[in-house]
N, C-alpha and C positions, 0 to 999 in steps of 0.2 A: 638330701641324698647321702647315703652312707659314705664315709671316707674309706680310703684304701686299707687302713688298718682294721676296720670293721669287717671288710670283705675277706681279708687275710685270716682273721679269726674264725669267720664262718667256714671258710675252706678247710681250716685245720679241724674244726669240729666234724664236718662232713667226712673228711678223709679218715678220721679216727673211727667213725661209726660204719663207714661203707667199704673202704679200700680193703682188697683181699678177700671180700666176701661175695657170695653169689646172690643175686637178686631173687627173692622169692615172691616179691610183688613189685609191680611197676605200672604207673598210670600217669600218662601225660595228658592233662585235661585242657588241651588247646586243639583247635580244629585241624591244624596242619599235621599233628602227630598223634591224634586220638587213637589210631589203630596200630601204632608202633608196638612191636613185641620185644620187650627188653628182659622179661623174666627168664632166668636161667643163665644170664650173662654175669660174669664177674666184673665188679668195679675195680679198675686198676689203680686209679688215683683221683683225687680232687685237687685242682690247683687254681689259685687266683691269678688273674692277669689284670692289673689295675683294679677296676671295680667290677670286673667280669669274673664269673665262675665257670670252670671247665671240668666237668665230670667225665673222665675217660673210661670207656667200657671195653670189655673184651669184644673182639671182632671188628675193631677199627672205627668205633662210633664215639662221638663226644656229645654230651648234653651241655649246651651253652645256656647259661642263665644270667640275668642281671637284676639287681634289686631295685635300682632307681630310687624313687622316693619312698615307697611304701612296702616293697617286697621284703620277704623274710623266709629263711629256711629254719625250721625247728626240728630238732631230733628228739624222738621218743623211744622208749623201750617198746619193742614189738608187742602189741596187745594192749599197750597203755592208751588211755583216752587222749585224743588230740584236742588241744585247748587253744590253738593259735588263732582261731577265728571261725566263722561259719563255713560250712562245706562249700558254698558257691565261690569262696575266695581261694580255694585250693587249686593250684595250677599243675603241681607235679608231686608224685609220691614215689619214693624209692625205698624198698624195704628188704631186709634180710632176716634171718632167724632171730637175731638179737636186737636190731635197731631199725627204726623207720624214720626216714627224713621226709618232711612234708614242706613243700614250698607254697607259701601264702602270697597272694597278690603279686606274683611275679609278672612283670610286664614283658619280659623276654624269656621264652622257653623255646629253644631251637635244637633240634637233633641234626647233626651233620657229621660227615666223615672226619675222623681225626686229622687226616691229611689236609682238610680244608679249613682248619681252625683260623687260618690267616684271614679268611673271608669275614670272620666275626671280630677278630681282635688285631688284625694286621695293621690297622691305622693308628694304633696307640703308640705313644712315645715310650721311652724307657720307663720301666716300672720301678718306683721307689722302693718296693719290697721284693723285687724280683732279681733273678740272676743276671738280667740284662741291664741293670741300673748303670748309668753312665752320666756323670755330671757334664762331661764334655758334649755328649749328644743332646742332652736336655738343653744345655745353654745354646747350642747351635740352633736348635729349633726355636727357642724363645727369641733369640737375637735376630731371627729372620723378619720379625715384625717389631722393631724397636719402639714404634709409636703406640703400640697397643697398651692399654692400662694394665698394670701389673696384676691386679686382682683377677681380671679376665684371663690374662695369659697363663697364670698359674692354674686356673680351673680347666683350661683346655686340655683334655686328655691326649690330644695329638702331640702336645709338647712334652708332657711327662704324665705318667699314669698313676693316680692314687690320691691326688689332692682334691679335697672337697671344700665347701664353703668355710668350715671351721678353720682349717689350716690356712686357707688363702688369707683370711682376715688376720689371724694370729701372726702369720709370717710377715705381713705388711707392717704390723705393729712392731715386731721385733726388729725389722729393718729400718724403722723410723720414717716410713713413707706412707702416704695415703694410698688406698687401693686404686685411685685414678692416676697415679704417677706413671708416666710412660716407662715401659720396661727398660728402654735404652738409658733412662736416667737413674735406674736403680743402683745405689752404691753397693759394691762388692756382691754381685749376683751369685758368684760361686759359693760364697758363705751362706747365702739365703738357701740355695739348693741343698747344701750340706746339712744345714739346720733342718730342712724339711725331711730329709732322709733319716736323720737322727730321731726326730720326734715320732715319725710313723713307726720306726723300728722299735723305739722304747714302748710305744702304746699298742703294738700289734697283738698282744695277748691280754689286754685289759680294756675295759670300756671307758667312755667319756672323753677321749682325746685330750687329756690334760697337757697344757703347754707352760704352765707357770712353775712347775715343780711340786705343786700341791695336788693331792688327789681328791680332796673334798669338792663336791660338785659346785658349791658356791665360791670356791677359790681357785678353780682349775683353769680359768681362761683370763686373758688380759682384756680383750674387748668383745669377743664374740658373745652375742646374746645378752650384752650388758648395757643396752641403750638407756641413757639417762642416769646411769650409776657413775660414781666417781672413779676416775682412772686410778689404778693401783699404784702408779708412779707419781703422778702430779696432782691428782684430785679433780681435774677438769671433768665435766660431764661427757660421757661417751655418746657419740652421735651415730645415727644410722640413716641410710638412704638406699634406694635401689641402685643396682649397677648392672649394666648390660641392657639388652633389648629383649622384650618378651618374645617367645616363651622361655628364653634362657636367662631372664633377669634373676639376679640373686640379691640378697640383702647384705649390704656392706656395713661394717662397724669400724669406727676409728676414733682416736683421741685427737682433738683439734690442737693440742699443745705438743704432744710427743711425736706426732707424725706430720711431716712436712710434705707439701705438694698440693696439686689441685684437688678441689672437692667435686661433688656431683654438679652436673649442669643445672 
C-alpha cells in the first residue's frame, strides 16, 4: 500500500494539473456515481489526508479516493493516449483543456459534500504531512494500547496517518526494537515519531521512501525488502515473517542482532 509521502506527491501532481481549471470532461465509473454531472465545475484544490485524496470541487462537492494496494492516478496532456492500463481498470476521469487525470484500479471513489469529508477521513489520527500533525496527539493515541506490537500500532491510521509497511519496518530498525515489541516498551517514542515525520517530509517529493540517506534503490533501506541479505550494520541475515491477522497481515523485516524484543509467534 502506498505510503503517505506517495499520496502527498500524487496530490501535488493532481493539484498542479487540475486546480483552478474548469472540468471539460468528468467520468466516475463506479455504480454509485455513474450519473454524476461534474463537467463545468472548477476544481478548487486537491489535498491529501494521510493515504486519502480529497479533490474539492466548485459547488461544495469533494471526490474522495484511496489508492490502497493497486490504485493509481496518472496525469496526461489532454488528447494524449492513456497508457496506465486497460480501459476496464479506469474508475475516474477528470479533464480540462490542458490536462486529464485518470484513476486506475481505485478501490474507493466516493462523491460527497465537502462539509461531510469527516465521514470519510474523520477517523484518522494526526497526519504526518498535514497541518494537523501533533506528536503529542499521536503519542496519546498510541499509548492508549501499550500492549500492542509497535509495528501494528504504527500502521494503524487511527493513531497517526501516513505510515505504511516500509516506514513501520524501517522505524523499528532505527529504534532498535523488533516489530513485535509492545509499544509501551518502545524507548524514546517521541523521537521515533519525530523521525517518522522527518523521513516522510524529506521523501514527499521523491520516490522510493529512502531511509538510509542513500537514494540508490539497492541501498535505500535498512531492512525492508531485504530478507536473507546481510544487515548493513552488523552483517546478520535479515529475517522476515508475517505480522498481524489476515486480511490485515503485513510482512515484517528485522535484524535479529540489531533489534531487541520478541519475535513472531
